[in-house]
A tleap script that builds the chain and sets N, CA, C and O, in Angstrom:
source leaprc.protein.ff14SB
mol = sequence {
  NMET ASP LYS ILE HIE LEU TYR ASP LYS ILE
  LEU SER PRO VAL VAL THR GLU LYS SER THR
  ASN LEU SER GLU LEU ASN LYS ILE THR PHE
  LYS VAL PRO ASP GLY ALA ASN LYS THR ASN
  LEU LYS LYS ASN ILE GLU LYS ILE PHE LYS
  VAL ASN VAL THR LYS ILE ASN ILE ILE ASN
  ARG GLN ASN ARG THR LYS VAL THR ARG GLY
  LYS LYS VAL LYS VAL SER GLY TYR LYS LYS
  ALA ILE ILE THR LEU LYS LYS GLY GLN SER
  ILE ASP LEU THR THR GLY CILE
}
set mol.1.N position { 25.023 -111.943 -111.823 }
set mol.1.CA position { 23.790 -111.367 -112.336 }
set mol.1.C position { 24.087 -110.073 -113.071 }
set mol.1.O position { 24.950 -109.297 -112.660 }
set mol.2.N position { 23.374 -109.850 -114.148 }
set mol.2.CA position { 23.496 -108.597 -114.874 }
set mol.2.C position { 22.735 -107.508 -114.133 }
set mol.2.O position { 21.872 -107.791 -113.303 }
set mol.3.N position { 23.063 -106.273 -114.440 }
set mol.3.CA position { 22.340 -105.144 -113.851 }
set mol.3.C position { 20.877 -105.170 -114.258 }
set mol.3.O position { 20.015 -104.756 -113.483 }
set mol.4.N position { 20.582 -105.647 -115.460 }
set mol.4.CA position { 19.199 -105.688 -115.934 }
set mol.4.C position { 18.362 -106.586 -115.035 }
set mol.4.O position { 17.226 -106.243 -114.707 }
set mol.5.N position { 18.899 -107.718 -114.637 }
set mol.5.CA position { 18.156 -108.629 -113.777 }
set mol.5.C position { 17.993 -108.063 -112.373 }
set mol.5.O position { 16.995 -108.346 -111.711 }
set mol.6.N position { 18.945 -107.277 -111.911 }
set mol.6.CA position { 18.819 -106.665 -110.591 }
set mol.6.C position { 17.666 -105.665 -110.572 }
set mol.6.O position { 16.910 -105.595 -109.604 }
set mol.7.N position { 17.540 -104.895 -111.646 }
set mol.7.CA position { 16.493 -103.876 -111.697 }
set mol.7.C position { 15.109 -104.454 -111.964 }
set mol.7.O position { 14.116 -103.742 -111.817 }
set mol.8.N position { 15.016 -105.725 -112.352 }
set mol.8.CA position { 13.715 -106.335 -112.602 }
set mol.8.C position { 12.915 -106.510 -111.314 }
set mol.8.O position { 11.690 -106.624 -111.369 }
set mol.9.N position { 13.568 -106.535 -110.171 }
set mol.9.CA position { 12.863 -106.735 -108.904 }
set mol.9.C position { 12.300 -105.452 -108.313 }
set mol.9.O position { 11.596 -105.495 -107.305 }
set mol.10.N position { 12.600 -104.305 -108.928 }
set mol.10.CA position { 12.076 -103.029 -108.444 }
set mol.10.C position { 11.322 -102.383 -109.597 }
set mol.10.O position { 11.924 -102.065 -110.623 }
set mol.11.N position { 10.008 -102.184 -109.448 }
set mol.11.CA position { 9.227 -101.575 -110.514 }
set mol.11.C position { 9.293 -100.049 -110.444 }
set mol.11.O position { 9.594 -99.391 -111.440 }
set mol.12.N position { 9.012 -99.488 -109.264 }
set mol.12.CA position { 9.056 -98.036 -109.112 }
set mol.12.C position { 9.033 -97.689 -107.627 }
set mol.12.O position { 8.574 -98.486 -106.809 }
set mol.13.N position { 9.526 -96.503 -107.280 }
set mol.13.CA position { 9.390 -96.063 -105.900 }
set mol.13.C position { 7.967 -95.574 -105.655 }
set mol.13.O position { 7.320 -95.047 -106.560 }
set mol.14.N position { 7.489 -95.749 -104.437 }
set mol.14.CA position { 6.172 -95.250 -104.053 }
set mol.14.C position { 6.385 -93.924 -103.333 }
set mol.14.O position { 7.001 -93.878 -102.268 }
set mol.15.N position { 5.875 -92.851 -103.920 }
set mol.15.CA position { 6.045 -91.524 -103.328 }
set mol.15.C position { 4.673 -91.023 -102.900 }
set mol.15.O position { 3.902 -90.508 -103.710 }
set mol.16.N position { 4.382 -91.183 -101.618 }
set mol.16.CA position { 3.152 -90.689 -101.019 }
set mol.16.C position { 3.521 -89.935 -99.754 }
set mol.16.O position { 4.689 -89.876 -99.371 }
set mol.17.N position { 2.528 -89.368 -99.118 }
set mol.17.CA position { 2.798 -88.639 -97.887 }
set mol.17.C position { 3.320 -89.590 -96.805 }
set mol.17.O position { 4.241 -89.253 -96.062 }
set mol.18.N position { 2.732 -90.754 -96.729 }
set mol.18.CA position { 3.150 -91.724 -95.722 }
set mol.18.C position { 4.572 -92.221 -95.985 }
set mol.18.O position { 5.370 -92.324 -95.053 }
set mol.19.N position { 4.897 -92.531 -97.241 }
set mol.19.CA position { 6.241 -93.020 -97.540 }
set mol.19.C position { 7.289 -91.921 -97.347 }
set mol.19.O position { 8.433 -92.210 -96.995 }
set mol.20.N position { 6.904 -90.672 -97.574 }
set mol.20.CA position { 7.821 -89.564 -97.328 }
set mol.20.C position { 8.104 -89.419 -95.832 }
set mol.20.O position { 9.237 -89.145 -95.439 }
set mol.21.N position { 7.091 -89.600 -95.008 }
set mol.21.CA position { 7.295 -89.551 -93.560 }
set mol.21.C position { 8.152 -90.721 -93.088 }
set mol.21.O position { 8.936 -90.573 -92.150 }
set mol.22.N position { 8.011 -91.881 -93.724 }
set mol.22.CA position { 8.815 -93.049 -93.354 }
set mol.22.C position { 10.279 -92.870 -93.724 }
set mol.22.O position { 11.149 -93.494 -93.117 }
set mol.23.N position { 10.561 -92.028 -94.710 }
set mol.23.CA position { 11.950 -91.829 -95.123 }
set mol.23.C position { 12.778 -91.183 -94.017 }
set mol.23.O position { 14.001 -91.321 -94.003 }
set mol.24.N position { 12.128 -90.483 -93.094 }
set mol.24.CA position { 12.844 -89.928 -91.941 }
set mol.24.C position { 13.324 -91.019 -90.994 }
set mol.24.O position { 14.247 -90.808 -90.207 }
set mol.25.N position { 12.688 -92.192 -91.075 }
set mol.25.CA position { 13.056 -93.332 -90.231 }
set mol.25.C position { 13.922 -94.336 -90.981 }
set mol.25.O position { 13.975 -95.506 -90.602 }
set mol.26.N position { 14.603 -93.897 -92.044 }
set mol.26.CA position { 15.455 -94.747 -92.891 }
set mol.26.C position { 14.669 -95.869 -93.561 }
set mol.26.O position { 15.174 -96.983 -93.702 }
set mol.27.N position { 13.429 -95.580 -93.977 }
set mol.27.CA position { 12.599 -96.577 -94.662 }
set mol.27.C position { 12.249 -96.055 -96.050 }
set mol.27.O position { 11.845 -94.903 -96.210 }
set mol.28.N position { 12.408 -96.914 -97.047 }
set mol.28.CA position { 12.114 -96.580 -98.431 }
set mol.28.C position { 11.052 -97.563 -98.927 }
set mol.28.O position { 11.098 -98.747 -98.592 }
set mol.29.N position { 10.095 -97.074 -99.726 }
set mol.29.CA position { 9.012 -97.916 -100.226 }
set mol.29.C position { 9.123 -98.058 -101.744 }
set mol.29.O position { 9.281 -97.071 -102.462 }
set mol.30.N position { 9.038 -99.323 -102.226 }
set mol.30.CA position { 9.107 -99.614 -103.654 }
set mol.30.C position { 7.938 -100.501 -104.053 }
set mol.30.O position { 7.477 -101.321 -103.259 }
set mol.31.N position { 7.451 -100.336 -105.300 }
set mol.31.CA position { 6.546 -101.306 -105.894 }
set mol.31.C position { 7.402 -102.437 -106.440 }
set mol.31.O position { 8.416 -102.193 -107.095 }
set mol.32.N position { 6.999 -103.666 -106.175 }
set mol.32.CA position { 7.776 -104.825 -106.613 }
set mol.32.C position { 6.853 -105.790 -107.363 }
set mol.32.O position { 5.636 -105.735 -107.185 }
set mol.33.N position { 7.415 -106.677 -108.202 }
set mol.33.CA position { 6.574 -107.657 -108.903 }
set mol.33.C position { 5.968 -108.682 -107.954 }
set mol.33.O position { 6.414 -108.835 -106.816 }
set mol.34.N position { 4.951 -109.378 -108.436 }
set mol.34.CA position { 4.240 -110.348 -107.595 }
set mol.34.C position { 5.127 -111.490 -107.132 }
set mol.34.O position { 4.885 -112.049 -106.062 }
set mol.35.N position { 6.141 -111.853 -107.897 }
set mol.35.CA position { 6.999 -112.979 -107.540 }
set mol.35.C position { 8.165 -112.608 -106.636 }
set mol.35.O position { 9.003 -113.462 -106.348 }
set mol.36.N position { 8.245 -111.369 -106.183 }
set mol.36.CA position { 9.384 -110.929 -105.371 }
set mol.36.C position { 9.285 -111.487 -103.956 }
set mol.36.O position { 8.196 -111.619 -103.398 }
set mol.37.N position { 10.451 -111.814 -103.384 }
set mol.37.CA position { 10.491 -112.246 -101.992 }
set mol.37.C position { 11.575 -111.464 -101.251 }
set mol.37.O position { 12.360 -110.741 -101.865 }
set mol.38.N position { 11.609 -111.612 -99.949 }
set mol.38.CA position { 12.489 -110.789 -99.112 }
set mol.38.C position { 13.973 -111.034 -99.372 }
set mol.38.O position { 14.755 -110.086 -99.419 }
set mol.39.N position { 14.363 -112.280 -99.539 }
set mol.39.CA position { 15.790 -112.567 -99.702 }
set mol.39.C position { 16.331 -112.014 -101.015 }
set mol.39.O position { 17.418 -111.438 -101.042 }
set mol.40.N position { 15.580 -112.184 -102.107 }
set mol.40.CA position { 16.019 -111.636 -103.386 }
set mol.40.C position { 16.038 -110.114 -103.371 }
set mol.40.O position { 16.956 -109.490 -103.904 }
set mol.41.N position { 15.017 -109.521 -102.756 }
set mol.41.CA position { 14.972 -108.059 -102.678 }
set mol.41.C position { 16.157 -107.511 -101.899 }
set mol.41.O position { 16.763 -106.517 -102.300 }
set mol.42.N position { 16.487 -108.151 -100.795 }
set mol.42.CA position { 17.601 -107.674 -99.975 }
set mol.42.C position { 18.913 -107.700 -100.761 }
set mol.42.O position { 19.671 -106.731 -100.748 }
set mol.43.N position { 19.170 -108.802 -101.436 }
set mol.43.CA position { 20.404 -108.915 -102.226 }
set mol.43.C position { 20.454 -107.872 -103.332 }
set mol.43.O position { 21.483 -107.228 -103.537 }
set mol.44.N position { 19.344 -107.702 -104.047 }
set mol.44.CA position { 19.321 -106.764 -105.164 }
set mol.44.C position { 19.465 -105.311 -104.711 }
set mol.44.O position { 20.206 -104.542 -105.325 }
set mol.45.N position { 18.775 -104.937 -103.662 }
set mol.45.CA position { 18.853 -103.548 -103.177 }
set mol.45.C position { 20.262 -103.249 -102.684 }
set mol.45.O position { 20.791 -102.167 -102.939 }
set mol.46.N position { 20.871 -104.190 -101.986 }
set mol.46.CA position { 22.232 -103.964 -101.492 }
set mol.46.C position { 23.227 -103.839 -102.644 }
set mol.46.O position { 24.167 -103.049 -102.560 }
set mol.47.N position { 23.033 -104.610 -103.721 }
set mol.47.CA position { 23.946 -104.518 -104.861 }
set mol.47.C position { 23.724 -103.244 -105.666 }
set mol.47.O position { 24.688 -102.600 -106.078 }
set mol.48.N position { 22.471 -102.874 -105.894 }
set mol.48.CA position { 22.180 -101.714 -106.735 }
set mol.48.C position { 22.583 -100.411 -106.059 }
set mol.48.O position { 23.303 -99.603 -106.645 }
set mol.49.N position { 22.120 -100.202 -104.821 }
set mol.49.CA position { 22.301 -98.921 -104.150 }
set mol.49.C position { 23.494 -98.885 -103.197 }
set mol.49.O position { 23.828 -97.825 -102.668 }
set mol.50.N position { 24.138 -100.027 -102.975 }
set mol.50.CA position { 25.295 -100.130 -102.085 }
set mol.50.C position { 24.984 -99.591 -100.675 }
set mol.50.O position { 25.685 -98.727 -100.147 }
set mol.51.N position { 23.906 -100.139 -100.091 }
set mol.51.CA position { 23.488 -99.814 -98.732 }
set mol.51.C position { 23.295 -101.126 -97.971 }
set mol.51.O position { 23.284 -102.198 -98.578 }
set mol.52.N position { 23.146 -101.048 -96.659 }
set mol.52.CA position { 22.882 -102.224 -95.829 }
set mol.52.C position { 21.411 -102.242 -95.444 }
set mol.52.O position { 20.910 -101.299 -94.832 }
set mol.53.N position { 20.721 -103.319 -95.804 }
set mol.53.CA position { 19.307 -103.481 -95.497 }
set mol.53.C position { 19.188 -104.257 -94.195 }
set mol.53.O position { 19.782 -105.325 -94.050 }
set mol.54.N position { 18.416 -103.718 -93.237 }
set mol.54.CA position { 18.236 -104.406 -91.963 }
set mol.54.C position { 16.925 -105.170 -91.901 }
set mol.54.O position { 16.841 -106.194 -91.223 }
set mol.55.N position { 15.881 -104.681 -92.608 }
set mol.55.CA position { 14.575 -105.312 -92.501 }
set mol.55.C position { 13.764 -105.020 -93.757 }
set mol.55.O position { 13.903 -103.953 -94.356 }
set mol.56.N position { 12.912 -105.972 -94.159 }
set mol.56.CA position { 12.017 -105.779 -95.297 }
set mol.56.C position { 10.619 -106.243 -94.911 }
set mol.56.O position { 10.442 -107.357 -94.417 }
set mol.57.N position { 9.628 -105.387 -95.136 }
set mol.57.CA position { 8.227 -105.742 -94.959 }
set mol.57.C position { 7.566 -105.716 -96.332 }
set mol.57.O position { 7.711 -104.743 -97.073 }
set mol.58.N position { 6.841 -106.779 -96.674 }
set mol.58.CA position { 6.153 -106.860 -97.959 }
set mol.58.C position { 4.654 -106.826 -97.712 }
set mol.58.O position { 4.131 -107.542 -96.858 }
set mol.59.N position { 3.963 -105.966 -98.487 }
set mol.59.CA position { 2.523 -105.777 -98.324 }
set mol.59.C position { 1.853 -106.031 -99.666 }
set mol.59.O position { 2.281 -105.493 -100.687 }
set mol.60.N position { 0.800 -106.854 -99.669 }
set mol.60.CA position { 0.010 -107.101 -100.873 }
set mol.60.C position { -1.206 -106.188 -100.856 }
set mol.60.O position { -2.044 -106.290 -99.960 }
set mol.61.N position { -1.311 -105.309 -101.823 }
set mol.61.CA position { -2.470 -104.437 -101.958 }
set mol.61.C position { -3.469 -105.154 -102.855 }
set mol.61.O position { -3.143 -105.478 -103.997 }
set mol.62.N position { -4.676 -105.408 -102.366 }
set mol.62.CA position { -5.668 -106.196 -103.087 }
set mol.62.C position { -6.351 -105.383 -104.195 }
set mol.62.O position { -6.374 -104.153 -104.153 }
set mol.63.N position { -6.904 -106.091 -105.181 }
set mol.63.CA position { -7.737 -105.447 -106.193 }
set mol.63.C position { -8.971 -104.883 -105.512 }
set mol.63.O position { -9.456 -105.439 -104.527 }
set mol.64.N position { -9.478 -103.778 -106.041 }
set mol.64.CA position { -10.686 -103.207 -105.466 }
set mol.64.C position { -11.464 -102.499 -106.563 }
set mol.64.O position { -10.929 -102.194 -107.628 }
set mol.65.N position { -12.726 -102.246 -106.285 }
set mol.65.CA position { -13.544 -101.481 -107.220 }
set mol.65.C position { -13.911 -100.165 -106.567 }
set mol.65.O position { -14.137 -100.097 -105.359 }
set mol.66.N position { -13.966 -99.124 -107.374 }
set mol.66.CA position { -14.404 -97.843 -106.873 }
set mol.66.C position { -15.390 -97.242 -107.859 }
set mol.66.O position { -15.394 -97.598 -109.038 }
set mol.67.N position { -16.213 -96.344 -107.383 }
set mol.67.CA position { -17.235 -95.733 -108.219 }
set mol.67.C position { -16.741 -94.360 -108.650 }
set mol.67.O position { -16.437 -93.504 -107.820 }
set mol.68.N position { -16.664 -94.163 -109.982 }
set mol.68.CA position { -16.250 -92.898 -110.551 }
set mol.68.C position { -17.319 -92.442 -111.531 }
set mol.68.O position { -17.581 -93.120 -112.524 }
set mol.69.N position { -17.931 -91.312 -111.262 }
set mol.69.CA position { -18.997 -90.752 -112.095 }
set mol.69.C position { -20.121 -91.753 -112.325 }
set mol.69.O position { -20.669 -91.853 -113.423 }
set mol.70.N position { -20.451 -92.480 -111.286 }
set mol.70.CA position { -21.551 -93.425 -111.357 }
set mol.70.C position { -21.213 -94.761 -111.989 }
set mol.70.O position { -22.092 -95.614 -112.110 }
set mol.71.N position { -19.969 -94.975 -112.396 }
set mol.71.CA position { -19.563 -96.236 -113.002 }
set mol.71.C position { -18.582 -96.952 -112.084 }
set mol.71.O position { -17.751 -96.325 -111.426 }
set mol.72.N position { -18.694 -98.266 -112.053 }
set mol.72.CA position { -17.747 -99.045 -111.271 }
set mol.72.C position { -16.474 -99.247 -112.073 }
set mol.72.O position { -16.518 -99.667 -113.230 }
set mol.73.N position { -15.345 -98.946 -111.458 }
set mol.73.CA position { -14.051 -99.071 -112.106 }
set mol.73.C position { -13.189 -100.004 -111.266 }
set mol.73.O position { -13.149 -99.885 -110.041 }
set mol.74.N position { -12.501 -100.931 -111.921 }
set mol.74.CA position { -11.629 -101.859 -111.209 }
set mol.74.C position { -10.243 -101.234 -111.072 }
set mol.74.O position { -9.649 -100.806 -112.062 }
set mol.75.N position { -9.735 -101.183 -109.855 }
set mol.75.CA position { -8.396 -100.678 -109.577 }
set mol.75.C position { -7.526 -101.887 -109.250 }
set mol.75.O position { -7.813 -102.627 -108.308 }
set mol.76.N position { -6.476 -102.085 -110.019 }
set mol.76.CA position { -5.660 -103.267 -109.829 }
set mol.76.C position { -4.785 -103.147 -108.585 }
set mol.76.O position { -4.357 -102.052 -108.217 }
set mol.77.N position { -4.529 -104.260 -107.956 }
set mol.77.CA position { -3.678 -104.294 -106.773 }
set mol.77.C position { -2.223 -104.430 -107.159 }
set mol.77.O position { -1.892 -104.625 -108.329 }
set mol.78.N position { -1.360 -104.325 -106.170 }
set mol.78.CA position { 0.071 -104.457 -106.411 }
set mol.78.C position { 0.748 -104.892 -105.117 }
set mol.78.O position { 0.128 -104.932 -104.055 }
set mol.79.N position { 2.011 -105.212 -105.228 }
set mol.79.CA position { 2.811 -105.628 -104.085 }
set mol.79.C position { 3.833 -104.541 -103.824 }
set mol.79.O position { 4.479 -104.057 -104.754 }
set mol.80.N position { 3.986 -104.150 -102.562 }
set mol.80.CA position { 4.991 -103.136 -102.250 }
set mol.80.C position { 5.862 -103.616 -101.102 }
set mol.80.O position { 5.441 -104.409 -100.260 }
set mol.81.N position { 7.089 -103.110 -101.095 }
set mol.81.CA position { 8.062 -103.502 -100.075 }
set mol.81.C position { 8.540 -102.250 -99.361 }
set mol.81.O position { 8.931 -101.267 -99.990 }
set mol.82.N position { 8.501 -102.303 -98.038 }
set mol.82.CA position { 9.048 -101.225 -97.212 }
set mol.82.C position { 10.391 -101.719 -96.699 }
set mol.82.O position { 10.465 -102.696 -95.953 }
set mol.83.N position { 11.454 -101.030 -97.110 }
set mol.83.CA position { 12.813 -101.468 -96.831 }
set mol.83.C position { 13.434 -100.563 -95.794 }
set mol.83.O position { 13.504 -99.349 -95.985 }
set mol.84.N position { 13.892 -101.150 -94.685 }
set mol.84.CA position { 14.549 -100.396 -93.626 }
set mol.84.C position { 16.052 -100.492 -93.820 }
set mol.84.O position { 16.612 -101.582 -93.932 }
set mol.85.N position { 16.693 -99.331 -93.859 }
set mol.85.CA position { 18.139 -99.265 -94.070 }
set mol.85.C position { 18.858 -99.089 -92.743 }
set mol.85.O position { 18.255 -98.706 -91.741 }
set mol.86.N position { 20.153 -99.374 -92.750 }
set mol.86.CA position { 20.980 -99.184 -91.576 }
set mol.86.C position { 21.013 -97.697 -91.225 }
set mol.86.O position { 20.937 -96.847 -92.112 }
set mol.87.N position { 21.124 -97.388 -89.957 }
set mol.87.CA position { 21.090 -96.005 -89.495 }
set mol.87.C position { 22.188 -95.183 -90.174 }
set mol.87.O position { 23.341 -95.609 -90.244 }
set mol.88.N position { 21.819 -94.014 -90.667 }
set mol.88.CA position { 22.774 -93.130 -91.311 }
set mol.88.C position { 22.861 -93.298 -92.817 }
set mol.88.O position { 23.520 -92.497 -93.480 }
set mol.89.N position { 22.211 -94.324 -93.384 }
set mol.89.CA position { 22.242 -94.548 -94.826 }
set mol.89.C position { 20.940 -94.102 -95.441 }
set mol.89.O position { 19.909 -94.070 -94.769 }
set mol.90.N position { 20.979 -93.755 -96.721 }
set mol.90.CA position { 19.768 -93.352 -97.427 }
set mol.90.C position { 19.906 -93.642 -98.911 }
set mol.90.O position { 21.004 -93.869 -99.420 }
set mol.91.N position { 18.770 -93.629 -99.592 }
set mol.91.CA position { 18.726 -93.810 -101.041 }
set mol.91.C position { 18.109 -92.553 -101.619 }
set mol.91.O position { 17.044 -92.122 -101.177 }
set mol.92.N position { 18.771 -91.956 -102.611 }
set mol.92.CA position { 18.239 -90.762 -103.253 }
set mol.92.C position { 17.325 -91.199 -104.401 }
set mol.92.O position { 17.805 -91.691 -105.422 }
set mol.93.N position { 16.009 -91.020 -104.235 }
set mol.93.CA position { 15.060 -91.448 -105.238 }
set mol.93.C position { 14.952 -90.476 -106.406 }
set mol.93.O position { 14.342 -90.815 -107.421 }
set mol.94.N position { 15.514 -89.297 -106.297 }
set mol.94.CA position { 15.402 -88.308 -107.374 }
set mol.94.C position { 16.342 -88.597 -108.529 }
set mol.94.O position { 16.177 -88.027 -109.607 }
set mol.95.N position { 17.341 -89.485 -108.330 }
set mol.95.CA position { 18.283 -89.785 -109.407 }
set mol.95.C position { 17.691 -90.710 -110.449 }
set mol.95.O position { 18.190 -90.759 -111.573 }
set mol.96.N position { 16.642 -91.447 -110.111 }
set mol.96.CA position { 16.027 -92.379 -111.064 }
set mol.96.C position { 16.674 -93.738 -111.000 }
set mol.96.O position { 17.824 -93.890 -110.590 }
set mol.97.N position { 15.899 -94.728 -111.420 }
set mol.97.CA position { 16.383 -96.104 -111.390 }
set mol.97.C position { 16.767 -96.525 -112.780 }
set mol.97.O position { 17.204 -97.657 -112.983 }
savepdb mol mol.pdb
quit
Protein backbone atom coordinates (compact mmCIF):
# COMPACT_ATOMS: atom_id res chain seq x y z
CA UNK A 1 0.00 0.00 0.00
CA UNK A 2 1.13 3.52 -0.71
CA UNK A 3 1.33 6.09 2.05
CA UNK A 4 -1.51 7.99 0.36
CA UNK A 5 -3.87 5.06 0.82
CA UNK A 6 -2.85 4.67 4.46
CA UNK A 7 -3.73 8.29 5.21
CA UNK A 8 -7.14 7.98 3.51
CA UNK A 9 -8.50 6.12 6.55
CA UNK A 10 -7.79 9.03 8.93
CA UNK A 11 -9.57 12.32 8.24
CA UNK A 12 -8.48 14.37 11.26
CA UNK A 13 -7.76 14.10 14.96
CA UNK A 14 -10.57 15.06 17.32
CA UNK A 15 -9.29 17.58 19.86
CA UNK A 16 -11.86 18.19 22.59
CA UNK A 17 -11.72 18.29 26.34
CA UNK A 18 -12.88 14.70 26.57
CA UNK A 19 -10.37 13.41 24.00
CA UNK A 20 -7.58 15.31 25.77
CA UNK A 21 -8.49 13.60 29.04
CA UNK A 22 -8.52 10.22 27.26
CA UNK A 23 -4.98 10.81 26.01
CA UNK A 24 -3.77 10.28 29.59
CA UNK A 25 -5.13 6.73 29.28
CA UNK A 26 -3.20 6.05 26.02
CA UNK A 27 -6.33 6.70 23.90
CA UNK A 28 -6.34 8.81 20.75
CA UNK A 29 -9.49 9.95 18.90
CA UNK A 30 -9.68 10.36 15.10
CA UNK A 31 -12.43 11.24 12.62
CA UNK A 32 -12.63 8.43 10.07
CA UNK A 33 -14.59 7.92 6.81
CA UNK A 34 -17.93 6.13 6.82
CA UNK A 35 -16.48 3.00 5.21
CA UNK A 36 -13.74 2.51 7.83
CA UNK A 37 -13.64 -0.66 9.90
CA UNK A 38 -11.57 -1.82 12.87
CA UNK A 39 -9.21 -4.19 11.08
CA UNK A 40 -8.21 -1.69 8.39
CA UNK A 41 -7.82 1.10 10.94
CA UNK A 42 -5.58 -1.04 13.13
CA UNK A 43 -3.27 -1.95 10.26
CA UNK A 44 -3.06 1.62 8.98
CA UNK A 45 -2.43 3.25 12.37
CA UNK A 46 0.28 0.72 13.20
CA UNK A 47 2.01 1.34 9.85
CA UNK A 48 1.73 5.14 9.89
CA UNK A 49 2.66 5.90 13.50
CA UNK A 50 4.66 2.73 14.30
CA UNK A 51 2.76 1.98 17.52
CA UNK A 52 0.92 -1.10 18.84
CA UNK A 53 -2.88 -0.81 18.89
CA UNK A 54 -4.62 -2.89 21.56
CA UNK A 55 -8.26 -1.85 21.06
CA UNK A 56 -10.45 0.24 18.73
CA UNK A 57 -13.92 1.60 19.48
CA UNK A 58 -15.91 3.11 16.59
CA UNK A 59 -18.74 5.56 17.25
CA UNK A 60 -21.26 6.85 14.70
CA UNK A 61 -22.34 10.43 15.42
CA UNK A 62 -25.82 10.93 13.93
CA UNK A 63 -27.04 13.91 11.91
CA UNK A 64 -28.92 16.42 14.01
CA UNK A 65 -30.63 19.77 13.73
CA UNK A 66 -30.01 22.71 15.98
CA UNK A 67 -31.59 26.13 16.24
CA UNK A 68 -29.30 29.09 15.58
CA UNK A 69 -30.77 32.61 15.68
CA UNK A 70 -34.24 31.21 15.24
CA UNK A 71 -33.36 29.11 12.18
CA UNK A 72 -33.03 25.37 12.00
CA UNK A 73 -29.58 24.30 10.85
CA UNK A 74 -28.58 20.76 9.91
CA UNK A 75 -25.36 19.54 11.53
CA UNK A 76 -23.87 16.61 9.68
CA UNK A 77 -22.83 13.47 11.53
CA UNK A 78 -19.52 11.67 11.32
CA UNK A 79 -17.76 8.50 12.39
CA UNK A 80 -14.99 8.60 14.97
CA UNK A 81 -12.59 5.99 16.28
CA UNK A 82 -11.12 5.87 19.77
CA UNK A 83 -7.83 3.99 19.53
CA UNK A 84 -6.19 2.48 22.61
CA UNK A 85 -2.42 2.14 22.40
CA UNK A 86 -0.09 -0.20 24.23
CA UNK A 87 1.03 1.12 27.62
CA UNK A 88 3.92 3.57 27.34
CA UNK A 89 3.27 4.49 23.68
CA UNK A 90 1.80 7.72 22.37
CA UNK A 91 1.08 9.63 19.17
CA UNK A 92 2.10 13.27 18.90
CA UNK A 93 -0.83 15.03 17.23
CA UNK A 94 0.97 18.38 16.97
CA UNK A 95 3.24 17.14 14.15
CA UNK A 96 0.34 16.91 11.68
CA UNK A 97 -0.78 14.10 9.45
